N, C-alpha and C positions, 0 to 999 in steps of 0.2 A: 778120649778124643774121638771124633767122628772120622772115619776113613775117607768120606767123600770130600773132605777139606784138603786132601793132599793129591797131588798129581805127580806122575813119574814122567820125566823128560829124558830123552837120550841125546847126548851130545852128537853133533853131526860127524865129528871125526871118529866116533866109535862105530858108526854104521859102515859096514864094509860095502864097497862098490865093486862092480864086476871088473875083471881085468881087461886091459885094452885089447887083448887077443880075442876076447869074446864080444866086444862091443865096437862098432865102427863109429868113432867120434867124428864130428865135422872137422874138416881140415881148414886151416887158416893160411892166408897169404902172408909171407914173411913181412911185408910192408905194414900189415895190420898191427904188428907189435909196436912199431914206431908210432902209429896213430893212437894206439892205446896209451902209450907214454905221454902223449900230448893231452889227451882228455882226462887222464888220471895221474897227474904228476905226483911223484913220490912213491907210488905203488910199485910193487914187483909184478910186472905184467904176466910172468909165468905162473905166479901164485893166483892172480886173478883168472888166468885161463883155466887153472884147475878148478877153481870155485865155479866158474861159468859152466865147465863140462859137468861138474857134479849137479849143478842146478838143472842143466839140460836133461841129464839122465833122470833125476828125481821127478821132473815134470812130465815124464812119459816119453822122452825122446821125440818131441814133435819135429816134423820136417821143417828144416830151415832153408828158405829160398836164398838167403844171403847170410851165411855164417859169420862173415867178417863184420857186417853191419850189426848183427845181433851181439857179437862180442864187444864191439865198440860201444854199443848202447848199454851193455852190462857194466862196462868200465866207467862210463860217464855217470850212470846211476849210482854206482858205488862211491865215486868221488863226490857227487852232489850230496849224498847222505852223510859221508864221513870223510871230509877232505883232509888229506895229509899236508898239502901245500896249497896256497892260494895263488 
């Protein structure tokens, strides 16, 4: 078999992320969690928050002018791609 036919993939959960002590993550308003539940019904918003933070970190930690709106947009996008409830 040819080796160029195979690719190695790492699962995301196997990639260590920096500790919160060394990275300043965007902070969210407490009301944002309620808004996230509305746009992504059925999802665990705290799990979505962790995924969003990982995405933010892996994309180079871009400056967010409105972290709350960015998180809501992430939740809405996740629900549109894989809705748990309609």
